C-alpha positions in Angstrom: 72.7 127.7 116.7 72.8 124.6 114.4 74.7 121.6 115.6 77.9 120.3 114.0 77.9 117.1 112.0 81.5 116.3 112.8 84.1 117.6 115.3 87.9 117.9 115.0 90.2 118.0 118.1 93.7 119.3 117.3 94.2 122.2 114.9 97.8 121.6 113.9 98.8 121.4 110.3 96.8 118.2 109.5 93.9 118.8 111.9 93.3 122.3 110.6 93.5 121.1 107.0 91.1 118.2 107.6 88.6 120.5 109.5 88.6 122.9 106.5 88.1 119.9 104.2 84.9 118.8 106.0 83.8 122.4 106.0 84.4 122.8 102.3 81.9 119.9 101.7 79.1 122.1 103.2 79.4 120.5 106.7 79.1 122.3 110.0 82.3 121.5 111.9 83.0 121.8 115.7 86.7 122.5 116.4 88.7 122.4 119.6 92.4 123.0 120.4 94.2 122.8 123.7 95.9 126.1 123.1 93.3 128.9 122.9 95.5 131.1 120.7 95.7 128.4 118.0 91.9 128.1 118.1 91.5 131.9 117.9 93.9 132.2 115.0 92.2 129.4 113.1 88.7 130.9 113.6 90.1 134.4 112.6 91.5 133.0 109.4 88.7 130.6 108.4 85.8 131.0 110.7 82.2 131.5 109.7 78.8 130.2 111.0 79.7 126.6 110.0 82.8 126.5 112.2 81.8 126.1 115.9 84.8 126.8 118.0 85.0 125.8 121.7 87.6 126.3 124.4 86.2 123.6 126.7 85.5 120.0 126.0 81.9 120.1 127.4 81.0 122.9 125.0 82.8 121.2 122.1 80.8 117.9 122.7 77.6 119.9 123.3 78.0 121.5 119.8 77.8 118.2 118.1 74.7 116.4 116.8 74.1 112.9 118.2 75.5 110.4 117.7 78.6 112.5 118.0 81.4 112.0 115.5 84.8 113.2 116.7 88.1 113.0 114.8 91.3 113.3 116.9 94.2 114.9 115.1 96.7 115.1 118.0 100.2 113.7 118.5 100.3 110.0 118.7 100.9 108.5 122.2 99.8 109.8 125.6 98.1 112.8 124.1 95.5 110.6 122.5 94.7 109.0 125.8 94.5 112.3 127.5 92.0 113.7 125.0 89.9 110.5 125.3 90.0 110.9 129.1 88.8 114.5 128.8 86.0 113.7 126.3 84.7 110.5 127.9 82.6 112.2 130.7 80.6 114.1 128.1 80.0 111.2 125.7 76.8 109.2 125.3 75.7 105.9 123.9 76.8 105.5 120.2 79.1 108.4 120.1 82.2 107.8 117.9 85.8 108.7 118.4 88.1 108.4 115.4 91.9 108.6 116.1 93.3 110.0 112.9 96.9 110.3 114.0 99.9 108.0 113.4 99.2 105.8 116.5 101.0 102.6 117.0 98.7 99.6 116.4 99.2 98.2 119.9 97.9 101.5 121.4 94.9 101.2 119.1 94.1 97.7 120.3 94.2 98.9 123.8 91.9 101.8 123.1 89.5 99.4 121.3 89.4 97.3 124.4 88.6 100.4 126.4 85.8 101.4 124.0 84.3 97.9 124.2 83.5 98.5 127.9 82.2 102.0 127.3 79.1 103.4 125.6 81.1 105.2 122.9 82.7 103.5 119.9 86.2 103.8 118.5 87.9 103.8 115.1 91.7 103.8 114.5 92.3 105.5 111.1 95.4 106.2 109.2 95.4 109.5 107.2 97.9 110.1 104.4 98.5 113.0 102.0 100.2 115.7 104.0 98.7 119.1 104.5 97.5 119.5 100.9 95.9 116.0 100.9 94.2 116.6 104.2 92.8 119.9 102.9 91.7 118.7 99.4 91.2 115.0 99.8 93.5 112.5 101.6 93.6 108.7 101.5 92.0 107.4 104.7 92.4 103.9 106.3 89.8 103.3 109.0 89.7 100.1 111.0 88.1 98.8 114.2 84.4 99.0 114.9 82.7 98.3 111.5 79.3 99.6 112.6 81.1 102.9 113.6 82.7 103.0 110.2 79.3 102.7 108.5 78.1 105.7 110.6 81.0 108.0 109.6 81.3 106.6 106.1 79.3 109.3 104.3 81.4 112.1 105.9 84.7 110.3 105.2 83.9 109.4 101.6 83.0 112.9 100.6 86.2 114.2 102.2 88.5 111.6 100.7 90.5 111.8 97.5 88.8 110.3 94.5 90.3 108.0 91.9 88.7 106.2 89.0 87.6 103.5 91.3 85.9 105.8 93.8 86.7 107.6 97.2 90.1 106.6 98.6 88.8 105.5 101.9 87.5 102.1 103.0 87.2 99.9 106.1 90.6 98.1 106.4 89.5 95.5 108.8 88.8 94.7 112.5 91.0 95.7 115.4 93.9 97.9 114.7 93.9 97.2 111.0 93.6 100.8 110.0 96.7 102.0 111.8 98.6 98.8 110.8 97.8 99.5 107.1 98.9 103.1 107.5 102.1 102.0 109.2 102.9 99.7 106.3 102.0 102.6 103.9 104.6 104.7 105.6 107.2 101.8 105.5 106.7 101.5 101.7 107.0 105.3 101.6 110.4 105.0 103.3 111.4 102.4 100.7 110.2 104.5 97.7 112.0 107.6 98.9 115.3 105.8 99.5 115.1 104.1 96.1 114.5 107.4 94.4 117.4 109.1 96.2 119.7 106.3 95.2 118.6 106.7 91.5 119.3 110.4 91.8 122.7 109.8 93.3 123.6 107.5 90.4 122.5 110.1 87.9 124.4 113.0 89.5 127.5 111.5 91.0 127.6 108.4 88.9 126.8 109.6 85.4 127.7 113.2 86.0 124.3 114.6 85.0 123.6 118.2 85.8 120.7 119.2 88.0 118.7 120.3 84.9 119.4 116.9 83.2 118.4 115.0 86.3 115.2 117.0 86.4 114.5 116.2 82.8 115.2 112.5 83.4 112.8 112.3 86.4 110.2 114.2 84.4 110.5 111.6 81.6 110.3 108.8 84.1 107.1 110.3 85.5 105.5 110.0 82.1 106.1 106.2 82.1 105.6 103.2 84.5 107.2 105.1 87.3 104.6 107.8 87.3 103.9 108.8 90.9 103.7 111.7 93.3 107.2 111.1 94.7 108.8 110.9 91.3 106.9 114.0 90.3 108.0 116.1 93.2 111.6 114.8 92.9 111.6 116.3 89.4 110.6 119.6 90.9 113.2 119.4 93.6 116.5 118.4 92.0 117.0 121.5 89.8 115.2 124.1 92.0 117.5 127.1 92.4 118.8 128.1 95.9 117.0 131.4 96.8 120.2 132.4 98.7 122.7 131.5 95.9 123.2 130.5 92.3 123.3 126.7 92.5 120.6 124.1 93.3 118.9 124.3 96.7 119.3 120.6 97.1 123.1 120.9 97.3 122.7 123.2 100.3 120.5 120.9 102.4 122.3 118.9 105.1 122.1 115.2 104.2 120.7 114.1 107.6 117.2 112.6 107.2 114.5 112.8 109.9 112.0 110.2 110.8 109.0 109.9 113.0 109.2 106.2 113.8 106.6 104.6 111.5 109.3 103.1 109.2 111.0 101.6 112.3 107.7 100.3 113.5 107.2 98.5 110.2 110.6 96.9 110.4 109.9 95.7 114.0 106.5 94.4 113.0 108.0 92.5 110.1 110.6 90.9 112.3 107.9 89.9 114.9 105.7 88.4 112.1 108.6 86.6 110.5 108.3 88.5 107.2 111.5 89.6 105.5 111.2 93.3 104.6 114.7 93.9 103.2 114.0 97.1 101.2 112.2 99.0 103.9 114.6 97.9 106.6 117.5 99.1 104.4 115.7 102.5 104.0 115.4 102.8 107.8 119.1 101.9 108.2 120.0 104.5 105.6 118.2 107.2 107.6 120.0 106.2 110.7 123.3 106.2 109.0 122.6 109.7 107.5 122.6 111.0 111.1 126.2 110.0 111.6 127.6 112.9 109.7 130.9 113.4 111.6 131.6 109.7 111.6 130.9 109.5 107.8 133.3 112.4 107.2 136.1 110.5 109.1 135.4 107.2 107.3 135.4 108.9 103.9 138.8 110.4 104.4 140.2 106.9 105.1 138.5 104.6 102.7 137.1 106.4 99.7 140.3 106.4 97.7 139.6 102.8 96.6 136.4 103.7 94.7 136.3 103.3 90.9 134.3 105.3 88.3 130.8 104.3 87.6 130.9 102.5 84.2 128.7 100.7 81.6 125.2 101.7 82.8 122.7 104.0 81.3 119.7 106.1 82.5 117.5 103.4 81.1 119.3 100.8 83.3 118.7 103.0 86.4 115.0 103.4 85.5 114.6 99.7 85.1 116.4 99.1 88.5 114.2 101.6 90.2 111.0 100.0 88.9 112.1 96.5 89.8 113.2 97.5 93.3 109.9 99.4 93.8 107.9 96.3 92.8 109.9 94.3 95.4 109.3 96.8 98.1 105.5 96.7 97.5 105.7 92.9 97.3 107.3 92.8 100.8 104.9 95.4 102.2 101.8 93.5 101.0 103.3 90.2 102.3 103.5 91.8 105.7 99.9 93.0 105.5 98.8 89.5 104.5 100.7 87.9 107.4 99.5 90.4 110.0 95.9 90.0 108.8 96.2 86.3 109.3 97.9 86.5 112.6 95.7 89.3 114.0 92.4 88.5 112.4 92.2 91.8 110.6 90.5 90.4 107.4 92.3 93.0 105.3 91.3 93.2 101.6 94.6 93.7 99.9 93.0 94.9 96.6 91.0 97.4 98.7 94.1 98.7 100.3 95.7 99.2 96.9 92.5 101.0 95.8 92.7 103.4 98.8 96.3 104.2 98.0 95.6 105.1 94.3 95.0 108.9 95.1 95.5 111.3 97.9 98.3 109.5 99.8 102.1 110.1 99.5 102.7 106.8 97.7 100.0 107.4 95.1 101.1 106.1 91.7 99.9 104.7 88.4 101.6 101.5 89.5 98.8 100.9 92.1 96.3 100.3 89.3 98.2 97.1 88.5 98.5 96.2 92.2 94.7 96.7 92.6 94.1 94.5 89.6 96.5 91.8 90.7 94.9 91.3 94.1 91.4 91.7 92.6 92.0 88.8 90.2 93.9 86.7 92.7 93.1 87.6 96.3 95.3 84.7 97.6 98.3 85.7 95.5 101.2 84.9 97.9 103.7 87.5 96.5 102.7 90.5 94.4 105.6 90.0 92.0 104.2 86.6 91.0 101.1 88.2 89.4 101.4 87.5 85.6 101.3 91.2 84.7 104.2 91.9 87.1 106.2 88.9 85.9 106.1 90.4 82.4 107.3 93.7 83.8 110.0 92.3 86.0 111.8 89.8 83.8 113.3 92.2 81.2 114.4 94.5 84.0 116.5 92.0 85.9 119.7 92.3 83.9 119.7 96.1 84.0 119.0 96.0 87.7 122.0 93.7 88.2 124.2 95.9 86.1 123.3 99.0 88.2 123.9 97.3 91.5 127.2 95.8 90.3 128.5 99.0 88.8 127.5 101.0 91.9 129.2 98.6 94.2 132.4 98.7 92.2 132.3 102.5 92.1 131.7 102.7 95.8 128.3 104.5 95.4 126.0 103.2 98.2 122.7 101.7 96.9 121.4 100.0 100.1 117.8 99.7 99.0 118.5 98.8 95.4 120.9 96.1 96.5 118.8 94.8 99.4 115.8 94.4 97.1 118.0 92.5 94.6 119.4 90.2 97.4 115.8 89.5 98.6 114.8 88.6 95.0 117.8 86.3 94.5 117.1 84.6 97.8 113.4 84.1 97.3 113.8 82.8 93.8 116.5 80.2 94.7 115.0 76.9 95.7 118.3 75.4 97.0 119.5 77.9 99.6 122.2 78.1 102.3 120.2 77.4 105.5 121.3 73.8 105.6 124.7 74.9 106.8 123.1 77.2 109.4 121.0 74.2 110.7 124.1 72.1 110.9 126.0 74.8 112.8 123.0 75.2 115.2 122.9 71.5 115.8 126.6 71.3 116.5 126.8 74.0 119.1 123.3 73.8 120.6 121.8 70.4 119.7 118.9 72.3 118.0 118.4 69.4 115.5 117.8 69.5 111.8 115.6 67.8 109.2 116.7 65.5 106.4 115.4 66.1 102.9 113.9 62.5 102.7 112.2 62.9 106.1 111.3 66.6 106.6 109.0 66.0 109.6 111.6 64.1 111.7 114.1 66.1 113.9 117.6 64.7 113.8 120.6 65.4 116.1 124.1 64.4 115.2 127.4 64.3 117.2 129.2 66.3 114.5 132.6 66.0 116.1 132.6 62.2 115.8 131.8 62.1 112.1 134.3 60.7 109.7 135.5 63.3 107.2 135.4 62.8 103.4 
């Protein structure tokens, strides 16, 4: 029997799809699943002589050509460590384990430390694209052992999605960079999804557009600067007919959003790094608030009577606001990547990250061509929105964006991500801010000191209660 060139542990939705992807490239693939029935069903549906199924780890590892290359597609957390524990006795010098799940970057750092003391090597790799992407070509974000990346590079490049700039996979940096980049990808995904839902709400409830009209608007937007996978599928969702009724299926879906934690991790990482991530944080908050359905029903009955009609905005205004807020969400996300790279020594290439995201992943969008160009031309660009090309795009959209947020606020239509993005923009573009009063308050109650404008390096404490008043 021929030996497999790559192995996949875990045949859930993503693992099964990725194993089939490798197989479709002409590779022989070893597969393992903890549940024998799942393995049997997979082999019955897809098996041939280039799928080598094993019910035991020893046999699975034995089916692989050396140095062995094993991709773990199991639930993030303890399950990853349990699989590594089970594999380790069978591994030899130079074998490579790739964790392709949504692992937290701290767990990845710990596993890299473990691998450093072992004969095998380790890669933490984010994978995005859902089931279809994993099957046909995902975006993949490996990080960790660079020599291990070079060893698996040919296999991953041929399995990845392909854009006009090449395979959507690349080494993201040392340590846990791969999983950190994937986490930020998911945080931006949270922001994009929330912004799109707010735009849809403004169209339907605000402007009174029918589902078919909303579909046509999103279709038109997808032909312009907002062209993206998420806008495209939204156009396919908003007017889809309910198979159990006559109206749109969307209106029958309970408005309680799920989440798997990566958006929350992004928000926590941003707080720890001291990077304001207003858009993504507001999107996480919105999902949490969506779970409070009974409380929202009670509050609506008490307070909604004060809302006013949405007035004086157009579909074009909403499109402009959506683009501007999307740009700010990416600006914040890339700022977090830059800071984390500096703090953690990742050495992340921001232009390279944008290139990886151009196809295959959930946030793939035409917009990323401009992001890739911006960081390619100016690798040290401190904020994405400061790139000359984005300045040109943003300036004419500012007034429509303000009109949308103002009108929605007066009408009582919640736009947490659109408004948070605008507040972030207004704060970061105002040189004279309000923190001087905060520093004075802190000095009054805690003697924390403050700095005077003419001597910014000298801490000063004042007995505020003794000062003469103007």
